C-alpha positions as MATLAB code, in Angstrom:
seq = 'MTKIGLLSDTHSHLDEAVFRHFKNCDEIWHAGDIGDLSVMDQLKEFKPVRGVYGNIDDQQVRKEYPLNNRFLCEQVDVWITHIGGYPGRYSPSIRKEIAINPPKLFICGHSHILKVMPDKKLDLLHINPGAAGNHGFHKVKTLIRFSIHEDRIMDLEVIEIPRKG';
ca = [
     -11.251  -13.721    6.140;
      -8.545  -12.286    3.858;
      -5.115  -11.548    5.320;
      -3.271   -8.692    3.625;
       0.393   -7.709    3.561;
       0.812   -4.045    2.607;
       3.958   -2.235    1.531;
       5.052    0.755   -0.507;
       8.092    2.584   -1.795;
      10.390   -0.377   -2.331;
      12.425    1.609   -4.883;
      13.777   -1.599   -6.514;
      14.722   -3.231   -3.184;
      12.800   -6.110   -1.632;
      14.017   -7.107    1.815;
      14.001  -10.860    2.454;
      12.158  -10.180    5.729;
       9.040   -9.319    3.690;
       8.607  -12.999    2.823;
       8.850  -14.038    6.453;
       6.418  -11.389    7.659;
       3.911  -11.999    4.860;
       4.041  -15.814    4.850;
       0.539  -16.120    6.375;
      -0.991  -13.449    4.131;
      -3.416  -14.290    1.351;
      -2.519  -11.257   -0.796;
       0.181   -8.587   -0.971;
      -0.689   -5.016   -1.931;
       1.962   -2.538   -3.121;
       1.147    1.193   -3.010;
       3.641    2.348   -5.642;
       7.232    3.404   -6.252;
       7.998   -0.190   -7.103;
      11.202    0.755   -8.896;
      11.811   -2.437  -10.832;
       9.343   -5.079  -11.991;
      11.581   -7.774  -10.488;
      10.218   -6.669   -7.081;
       6.673   -7.480   -8.189;
       7.789  -10.664   -9.954;
       9.296  -11.945   -6.690;
       6.140  -11.035   -4.781;
       3.904  -12.675   -7.431;
       5.851  -15.926   -7.155;
       5.101  -15.846   -3.427;
       1.467  -14.616   -3.188;
      -1.206  -12.933   -5.326;
      -0.325   -9.247   -5.744;
      -2.214   -6.016   -6.385;
      -0.408   -2.753   -6.981;
      -0.207    0.710   -8.469;
       2.624    2.633  -10.031;
       4.300    5.560   -8.321;
       6.021    8.723   -9.452;
       9.466    7.066   -9.805;
       8.177    4.135  -11.839;
       9.078    3.856  -15.519;
       6.859    3.028  -18.493;
       7.432   -0.704  -18.058;
       5.933   -0.604  -14.537;
       3.148    1.737  -15.709;
       2.127   -0.764  -18.401;
       1.671   -3.472  -15.754;
       0.064   -1.468  -12.935;
      -2.511    1.343  -12.915;
      -2.331    4.770  -11.274;
      -5.426    3.901   -9.217;
      -6.579    0.430   -8.234;
     -10.094    0.274   -6.845;
     -11.661   -3.068   -6.003;
     -13.696   -4.996   -3.451;
     -11.948   -7.212   -0.955;
     -14.729   -9.218    0.617;
     -17.242   -6.410    1.341;
     -14.686   -3.613    1.726;
     -14.333   -1.019   -1.044;
     -10.560   -0.450   -1.385;
      -8.782    2.319   -3.274;
      -5.000    2.201   -3.674;
      -3.027    5.034   -5.276;
       0.510    6.262   -4.761;
       0.099    9.997   -4.160;
      -3.139   10.402   -2.246;
      -2.613   12.885    0.560;
      -4.271   12.605    3.950;
      -7.713   13.148    5.460;
      -8.626   16.787    5.030;
      -5.678   17.268    2.638;
      -6.217   14.810   -0.210;
      -4.275   15.304   -3.440;
      -6.026   17.523   -6.001;
      -6.165   14.662   -8.522;
      -8.421   12.563   -6.273;
     -10.096   15.152   -4.031;
     -13.365   15.351   -5.981;
     -13.808   11.592   -6.503;
     -12.995   10.670   -2.904;
     -15.521   13.247   -1.645;
     -18.271   12.029   -3.988;
     -17.549    8.298   -3.785;
     -15.326    7.480   -0.800;
     -13.996    3.947   -0.340;
     -14.038    2.247    3.045;
     -10.237    1.770    2.896;
      -7.953    4.321    1.222;
      -4.281    3.359    0.810;
      -1.429    5.440   -0.522;
       2.351    5.612   -0.283;
       4.794    8.319   -1.423;
       5.560   10.125    1.859;
       7.695    7.309    3.376;
       5.819    8.104    6.608;
       3.708    5.354    8.146;
       0.253    6.634    9.079;
      -2.999    4.911    9.926;
      -5.824    7.320   10.556;
      -9.583    7.493   10.257;
     -11.290   10.082    8.103;
     -14.395   10.616   10.180;
     -15.911   13.024    7.660;
     -15.792   10.445    4.825;
     -16.126    7.394    7.104;
     -13.008    5.666    5.781;
      -9.720    4.309    7.080;
      -6.593    5.837    5.571;
      -3.377    3.768    5.568;
       0.093    4.712    4.382;
       2.475    1.812    5.099;
       5.590    3.996    5.023;
       8.574    2.780    3.000;
       9.888   -0.773    2.611;
      12.936    0.041    0.479;
      16.365    1.496    1.165;
      15.957    4.760   -0.762;
      14.706    7.798    1.178;
      15.034    9.555    4.509;
      13.236    6.939    6.623;
      15.344    5.254    9.321;
      13.263    2.073    9.596;
      11.538    0.104    6.830;
       7.874   -0.501    7.580;
       5.189   -2.945    6.472;
       1.602   -3.437    7.573;
      -0.427   -6.609    8.003;
      -4.172   -6.640    8.527;
      -7.250   -8.722    7.874;
     -10.527   -8.044    6.154;
     -13.498  -10.060    7.316;
     -16.721   -9.347    5.467;
     -17.062   -5.555    5.918;
     -14.525   -5.150    8.747;
     -10.855   -4.155    8.683;
      -9.142   -5.714   11.684;
      -5.994   -7.118   13.314;
      -3.775   -4.321   11.996;
      -0.080   -4.797   12.779;
       2.889   -2.542   12.039;
       6.146   -4.326   11.230;
       9.497   -2.576   11.457;
      12.588   -3.833    9.655;
      15.939   -2.258   10.596;
      17.538   -0.381    7.750;
      21.094   -1.474    7.109;
      23.831    0.950    6.114;
];
């Protein structure tokens, strides 16, 4: 079993609560708009990290992280990108590929709106963890924890962190 901590849209801010909430995770996944590589450096010192760059990320971040990160976690095909859209309304840049070769788990960020929803047509789970940083319209910072066991995604938990200021 692999325990995952998922976040997005940190915009150069990493709340200390992330370390407390992800202490029992095996890996941390970041779905873009990192902001500053120091965010990822702090996460990498803590746990193994996978990530993608987002639309606000500079060339330094883009050199370190891809636009799309597709990999297997146990027996689950995972695709992480920053701007991905939602079931039935995927972004034009991925619409064809996701229809032809859908993953089992599709993760994106960008909207700052936490959503977990199945795409019954493509037989996948879509997750957007919302925003974990201080920049944006969101009132509460959000993270997601879940586990992958063989070919199953399970034990999904939403974590809310009050936004100060």
